[in-house]
C-alpha angles and dihedrals in degrees: 000000000000116000111258116245092239090058098046117116118276118259089231131074142192092026092165088064096052129100122243089254092054093048093049092047092052094047089049091052090054093046090056088067094063101075091042090055091049090050089060092060102039092119090057091047089051091057091050094048091048091051091051092047091052093049092051092047088055091053097262130131136240121225126191109207123193152119133234118356096350094050092048091050089053089053090050091055091048091051092054104040101071094053095039095051104020095239130146109272088224092072096056115044144152136218114202128191106252092020134289088253087066095052095130093050121090098234096162092153089065090075089074094058106109096186106045099073098055092037091055092047091052104035100037104027103025091224118208139177088267089072133067128221120206116199120209121201134148094204095041087224105075105147094217092055097037095052093048093050090049089053091047091055092048090054098042097253112147115240141199132180146182122207139162102231129072122247093009125177090237090057088055090061095043125093090203108029125181119192115193107188117186106157129247122347121251089250107037110264096356096136092172085081121057094357091049091048091053090049092052090049090048093052090049092049096045098047094041094048093046093048092048090050091050091056098253091128127055118198096328099320133109092230093163098052118137118246096250099147145353092270092060092044090052092047092050091045092053089047091052092050090052090050092045108032093177091066125081124234091247094052092049094047093049092050093048093051092044094049099035098240148025099262093048090047093053091048091049094050091045091054090051093049095248094119 
């Protein structure tokens, strides 16, 4: 079997002899390759985003499914999306090898469990064909992800994926595969580096594009954000003042806090003839 790109030897040698400046410069050079590799597969990402958007519009849910770095990055995206865009957490979820509740533990052995992923989707989340499952894997061959996507296909559940090797088995079981190939890692096989960076960028792109398409952003503002802290309240207040110049900062802030959000505040003030 041919050696996977993510496992090929690093292009750099004698790292232990290098200065800090040299190490940082070389890592930076490798990191520059990530966005260029993503650029090459934007049409594939578009298909995946569109499929997710359609499922959510129909009342379905999106699940990231992964192990190790990729799985944890999926969880991070899931933690941030509901507050950022004010959506129901049920629509944007993650399934992690070893369990999301064990996120901070290093359960690398869980990636070899071929039963847990599908079992979690069925028993905990009651997955159906109305939903879509997106597998994340640097190697493109992670047993946990591969087995779950196979089971999804057998049961008519739509699937997507993003991996970092060409012609991967996981892509074969994905309806909307994305393969981001960037060459060997700076440290041989350390897929938490370039591969992990590409996975973080993918999660950002997917969730942001889907939420914009679903109307959770207006112009360039997070007008549906939850009131999770004073920073967000201030940001929404300033946005509301910009959208309604006749209103003062204090009036806007009071309405946002009272109503629990910018959109609700504008509707409330409009009903009362203030806007």
